[in-house]
C-alpha positions as CSV (number, residue, x, y, z in Angstrom):
1,M,70.6,101.9,124.7
2,P,73.6,104.1,125.7
3,P,76.1,105.2,123.0
4,A,78.9,102.7,122.2
5,P,81.6,104.6,124.2
6,E,79.4,104.4,127.3
7,R,78.7,100.7,126.8
8,R,82.5,100.1,126.6
9,R,83.0,102.0,129.8
10,Q,80.3,100.0,131.5
11,A,81.8,96.8,130.3
12,A,85.2,97.8,131.4
13,A,83.9,98.7,134.9
14,A,82.1,95.3,135.1
15,I,85.4,93.5,134.2
16,D,87.3,95.5,136.8
17,R,84.7,94.5,139.5
18,D,85.0,90.9,138.5
19,I,88.8,91.0,138.7
20,E,88.7,92.7,142.1
21,T,86.2,90.1,143.4
22,L,88.4,87.3,142.1
23,R,91.5,88.8,143.7
24,E,89.8,89.3,147.0
25,T,88.4,85.8,147.1
26,S,91.6,84.0,146.0
27,Y,92.9,82.9,149.3
28,D,96.6,81.9,149.8
29,L,96.0,79.0,152.2
30,Q,99.8,78.3,152.2
31,S,100.3,81.5,154.1
32,L,98.2,80.3,157.1
33,P,101.2,78.8,158.8
34,L,102.8,82.3,158.9
35,L,100.1,83.7,161.2
36,V,101.0,84.3,164.8
37,E,98.8,82.7,167.4
38,D,96.5,85.7,167.9
39,Q,96.1,86.2,164.1
40,K,95.2,82.5,163.7
41,T,92.7,82.6,166.5
42,A,91.0,85.6,164.9
43,Y,91.1,84.0,161.5
44,D,89.5,80.8,162.8
45,A,86.8,82.7,164.7
46,I,85.8,84.8,161.7
47,L,85.7,81.9,159.3
48,A,83.8,79.7,161.7
49,R,81.2,82.4,162.3
50,R,80.9,83.1,158.6
51,V,80.6,79.4,157.7
52,S,78.1,78.6,160.5
53,S,75.9,81.6,159.6
54,G,75.8,80.7,155.9
55,A,75.6,84.4,155.1
56,P,77.7,85.8,152.3
57,G,80.3,88.4,153.0
58,M,83.8,89.8,152.4
59,F,86.5,90.6,154.8
60,F,89.3,93.0,154.2
61,L,92.7,93.0,156.0
62,D,94.1,96.4,156.8
63,A,97.6,96.6,158.1
64,P,100.7,98.7,157.5
65,G,102.9,97.9,154.5
66,G,105.7,95.4,155.2
67,T,103.7,93.4,157.8
68,G,103.4,90.4,155.5
69,K,99.6,90.6,154.9
């Protein structure tokens, strides 16, 4: 068993991963009406493909700051 300080670091890292996963999977569905037509088309296509495949996965949105991600 690792020393106590190492166990604490490992526990903190696990909590950080859990928080990040929760943050990334907490969707703000109220923002969907703010999407422009092309964004909504892409969003619908990605989600439809993911749901129909049944495969797990994560998607990350990358855009310049101030774009209303």
